[in-house]
C-alpha positions as CSV (number, residue, x, y, z in Angstrom):
1,M,227.0,90.5,145.1
2,A,224.6,91.0,142.1
3,R,224.9,88.5,139.4
4,R,224.9,89.3,135.7
5,H,224.3,86.8,133.0
6,Q,225.8,87.5,129.6
7,V,225.0,85.5,126.5
8,T,227.6,85.8,123.7
9,G,226.9,85.0,120.1
10,G,229.0,82.9,117.8
11,P,232.0,84.1,115.7
12,H,229.7,85.9,113.3
13,A,227.4,87.5,115.8
14,V,226.7,91.2,115.0
15,K,227.5,93.6,117.8
16,P,224.7,96.0,118.7
17,A,225.3,99.7,117.9
18,F,224.6,102.6,120.3
19,V,221.4,104.5,119.8
20,S,222.9,107.6,118.3
21,A,226.0,108.4,116.3
22,E,225.7,112.1,117.2
23,I,225.9,111.6,121.0
24,P,229.5,110.9,122.2
25,L,229.9,107.1,122.8
26,Y,231.5,107.6,126.2
27,Y,228.4,109.6,127.4
28,Q,226.1,106.8,126.1
29,L,228.2,104.1,127.8
30,A,228.3,106.1,131.0
31,S,224.5,106.3,130.9
32,V,224.3,102.6,130.5
33,L,226.6,102.0,133.5
34,R,224.7,104.5,135.5
35,D,221.4,102.7,134.8
36,Q,222.9,99.3,135.7
37,I,224.1,100.7,139.0
38,L,221.0,102.6,140.0
39,S,218.7,99.7,139.0
40,G,220.7,97.3,141.2
41,D,222.3,95.3,138.4
42,F,225.5,96.1,140.2
43,A,225.3,96.5,143.9
44,G,227.5,98.6,146.2
45,G,230.9,97.0,146.4
46,D,230.6,95.0,143.3
47,R,233.5,94.9,140.9
48,L,232.7,96.2,137.4
49,P,234.0,94.4,134.3
50,T,237.6,95.4,133.4
51,E,238.3,98.0,130.7
52,A,239.2,95.2,128.3
53,E,235.9,93.4,129.0
54,L,233.9,96.6,128.5
55,V,235.8,97.2,125.2
56,T,234.8,93.7,124.0
57,E,231.2,93.8,125.3
58,Y,230.3,97.3,123.8
59,G,232.6,97.4,120.8
60,V,234.2,100.7,121.7
61,S,237.8,101.9,122.1
62,R,239.6,101.8,125.4
63,I,239.7,105.6,125.4
64,T,235.9,105.6,125.2
65,V,235.7,103.2,128.2
66,R,238.1,105.2,130.3
67,Q,236.1,108.4,129.6
68,A,232.9,106.7,130.6
69,L,234.4,105.4,133.8
70,Q,235.8,108.9,134.6
71,K,232.3,110.3,134.2
72,A,230.8,107.6,136.4
73,E,233.5,108.3,139.0
74,A,232.8,112.0,138.9
75,E,229.2,111.3,139.6
76,G,230.2,109.3,142.7
77,L,228.9,106.0,141.3
78,I,232.2,104.1,141.2
79,H,235.7,104.3,142.6
80,R,238.8,102.8,141.1
81,Q,241.6,101.0,143.1
82,V,245.0,100.7,141.5
83,G,245.8,97.0,140.9
84,R,242.4,95.8,142.0
85,G,239.9,97.2,139.6
86,T,236.8,99.4,139.5
87,F,234.1,99.0,142.1
88,V,230.6,100.4,142.6
89,A,230.6,103.0,145.4
90,K,228.9,102.2,148.6
91,R,225.7,104.2,148.1
92,L,224.7,106.9,150.5
93,P,221.3,106.3,152.2
94,S,218.8,106.5,149.4
95,T,215.7,108.7,149.4
96,G,213.9,105.5,148.4
97,T,211.7,104.8,145.5
98,I,208.0,105.5,145.0
99,R,205.9,102.6,143.8
100,M,202.6,103.4,142.1
101,E,200.1,100.7,141.6
102,G,197.5,101.3,138.9
103,S,194.4,102.9,140.4
104,L,192.9,106.4,140.8
105,D,192.7,105.8,144.5
106,N,196.4,105.4,144.7
107,L,196.9,108.6,142.7
108,M,194.8,110.4,145.3
109,S,196.6,109.0,148.2
110,M,200.0,109.9,146.7
111,G,198.8,113.5,146.8
112,L,198.6,113.2,150.6
113,K,201.9,111.5,151.1
114,T,204.2,113.8,149.1
115,K,204.9,117.5,149.4
116,V,204.2,119.8,146.5
117,K,205.4,123.2,145.3
118,V,203.3,125.3,143.0
119,V,205.6,127.0,140.5
120,L,203.1,128.5,138.1
121,L,199.3,129.1,138.1
122,Q,197.8,130.9,135.2
123,T,194.8,131.2,132.9
124,I,195.5,130.4,129.2
125,R,193.4,130.1,126.0
126,A,192.5,126.6,124.8
127,T,194.8,125.5,122.0
128,P,193.4,123.2,119.3
129,D,194.7,120.3,121.3
130,L,193.2,121.4,124.6
131,A,189.9,122.4,122.9
132,E,189.7,118.8,121.6
133,V,190.5,117.2,124.9
134,F,187.9,119.3,126.9
135,R,185.4,119.5,124.1
136,V,185.2,123.3,124.3
137,P,185.5,126.1,121.7
138,L,189.0,127.1,120.6
139,G,190.3,129.9,122.8
140,S,188.1,129.0,125.8
141,A,189.6,129.8,129.2
142,V,191.7,127.0,130.7
143,T,193.6,127.0,134.0
144,R,197.2,125.6,133.9
145,C,199.1,124.7,137.1
146,I,202.7,123.6,137.1
147,R,203.8,121.8,140.3
148,V,206.9,119.9,141.5
149,R,206.4,117.0,143.9
150,F,208.9,116.0,146.5
151,H,209.7,112.7,148.3
152,N,211.9,113.0,151.4
153,G,213.0,116.4,150.3
154,T,214.0,115.3,146.8
155,P,212.0,116.5,143.7
156,F,210.7,113.4,141.9
157,S,208.0,114.7,139.5
158,H,207.1,117.7,137.4
159,V,203.4,118.0,137.0
160,A,201.6,120.1,134.4
161,T,197.8,120.1,135.0
162,E,195.1,121.8,133.0
163,L,191.4,122.2,134.0
164,P,188.5,123.9,132.4
165,D,188.3,127.4,133.9
166,A,184.8,126.8,135.2
167,I,186.1,124.0,137.4
168,A,189.3,125.6,138.4
169,R,187.6,128.8,139.7
170,R,186.0,126.6,142.4
171,F,189.5,125.8,143.8
172,S,190.9,127.6,146.7
173,R,194.6,128.6,146.5
174,N,195.4,125.9,149.1
175,D,193.7,123.2,147.0
176,W,196.5,123.3,144.5
177,N,199.0,122.2,147.2
178,G,197.4,118.8,147.6
179,S,195.7,116.1,145.4
180,I,193.7,117.7,142.6
181,L,191.9,114.4,142.2
182,Q,190.8,114.6,145.8
183,V,189.5,118.1,145.3
184,L,187.5,117.1,142.3
185,D,186.1,113.9,143.7
186,R,185.5,114.8,147.4
187,K,185.3,118.6,147.7
188,L,183.6,119.5,144.4
189,K,181.7,116.2,144.2
190,I,182.6,115.7,140.6
191,P,182.2,111.9,140.1
192,I,185.6,110.7,138.8
193,R,185.3,107.4,137.1
194,E,188.4,106.6,135.0
195,A,191.5,108.0,133.4
196,K,193.0,107.4,129.9
197,Q,196.7,107.2,130.3
198,S,199.8,106.7,128.2
199,I,203.4,106.2,129.3
200,A,206.6,106.9,127.3
201,A,210.3,107.3,127.9
202,S,211.8,110.8,127.6
203,L,214.8,112.8,128.4
204,A,215.1,115.8,130.7
205,D,215.4,119.2,128.9
206,A,217.0,122.2,130.6
207,S,213.8,123.3,132.3
208,L,212.9,119.8,133.7
209,A,216.5,119.2,134.7
210,R,216.4,122.4,136.7
211,F,213.1,121.6,138.5
212,L,214.0,118.0,139.2
213,E,217.7,118.7,140.1
214,I,219.1,116.2,137.6
215,P,221.5,116.4,134.7
216,I,220.1,117.4,131.3
217,G,219.4,114.3,129.3
218,S,218.5,112.2,132.3
219,P,215.9,109.5,131.6
220,L,212.3,110.3,132.7
221,L,209.0,108.6,132.6
222,N,206.5,110.8,130.7
223,V,202.9,110.1,131.7
224,H,200.0,111.7,129.9
225,R,196.6,111.4,131.5
226,V,193.0,112.6,130.8
227,V,190.6,112.1,133.7
228,L,186.9,111.5,133.0
229,T,183.7,111.7,135.0
230,D,180.9,109.0,135.2
231,D,179.4,110.6,132.2
232,G,182.6,110.4,130.2
233,V,183.3,114.2,130.4
234,P,187.0,115.1,130.5
235,V,187.7,117.3,133.5
236,Q,191.5,117.2,133.8
237,R,194.6,116.8,131.6
238,V,197.9,116.0,133.2
239,Q,201.4,115.6,131.8
240,T,203.8,114.4,134.4
241,H,207.6,113.8,134.1
242,Y,208.9,111.4,136.8
243,R,212.5,110.8,137.7
244,S,213.1,107.2,136.7
245,D,215.6,106.6,139.5
246,I,213.0,107.3,142.1
247,Y,209.6,106.5,140.7
248,F,208.1,103.5,138.9
249,F,204.7,102.0,138.1
250,S,203.6,98.6,139.2
251,L,200.8,96.7,137.4
252,H,199.6,93.2,138.2
253,L,198.8,90.8,135.4
254,S,196.5,87.8,135.9
255,R,194.8,85.1,133.9
256,T,191.4,83.6,134.7
257,H,192.3,80.3,133.1
258,S,195.3,78.8,131.2
259,D,194.3,79.8,127.7
260,A,193.0,83.2,128.6
261,E,194.6,86.5,127.6
262,W,196.5,88.5,130.2
263,S,194.5,91.2,131.9
264,L,195.3,93.9,134.4
265,S,193.9,93.2,137.9
266,R,193.2,95.3,141.0
267,R,192.2,94.4,144.5
268,T,189.1,92.3,143.4
269,P,189.0,89.4,140.9
270,A,188.5,90.5,137.3
271,K,185.0,90.2,135.9
272,R,184.3,89.7,132.2
273,S,182.6,92.4,130.3
274,G,181.6,92.7,126.7
275,G,184.4,92.9,124.1
276,N,188.0,91.9,124.7
277,G,188.5,93.7,128.0
278,R,188.1,93.0,131.7
279,R,186.3,95.2,134.2
280,N,188.4,95.8,137.3
281,N,187.9,97.7,140.5
282,D,189.7,101.1,140.4
283,G,190.0,101.5,144.2
284,L,187.0,103.9,144.3
285,G,184.3,101.2,144.2
286,R,184.0,101.7,140.5
287,S,185.4,99.7,137.6
288,I,187.4,100.5,134.5
289,D,188.0,98.6,131.3
290,T,191.6,97.3,130.9
291,H,193.2,95.0,128.4
292,V,196.7,94.0,127.7
293,P,197.1,92.2,124.3
294,E,199.7,89.5,124.0
């Protein structure tokens, strides 16, 4: 049985408020319970706190708690037994999670291990944002490809990729069904060196919910990436929305000595470089600068 540790404040402790006063409290509470169950905070067969305990812990009414539990039960996450309490449902066999360690090589290999469906392939004109990314004149031709990736038959990511049209024209139609990084690096011999990436939390809109087969408002990982060549030329922009119940990133932090700053590490020991960063192997026999401030 999963263990939960709760720390309570003194008599004057301030209860935390929910994130939004505009979203129904029962929906927000149901989302919290869903996350606790899917993350393993509560395991299959565990008994949930009682209605009274949830009322006290979250500072909401009993009606709100009951509505949240009804929603969780409708989703098949819990079941209630009269006189015994509310229990986490015995989960059906999971499709499993996908773990991504931080390297370009792993991104390439994922393209070989997962199935992809191309839902849109078109030529567009570079917006000011795209023109800045690719360092091309405004209105230049850019190819956009929208794809959905599947793991064990379940959609887990929505991928929007843009390439300069001069590069995209060298792709065959079948190339879009695999790893675009593989095509760039191995087929087109474009020397991929590094990627600048940012990760943020987001919620599924109607379009993403439809493609990923999840409810509107479901939590997602929003990853924005620009891929660069050895010469620092940007050749690919990618925005990917991942289902957070299936996919997660994994980074390893290490220290070279006790008073050193934490740094990202790969398969080889970190080597110092100029400035505040470290140079780490990216899985392609090359290195990238990485730095995690305290």
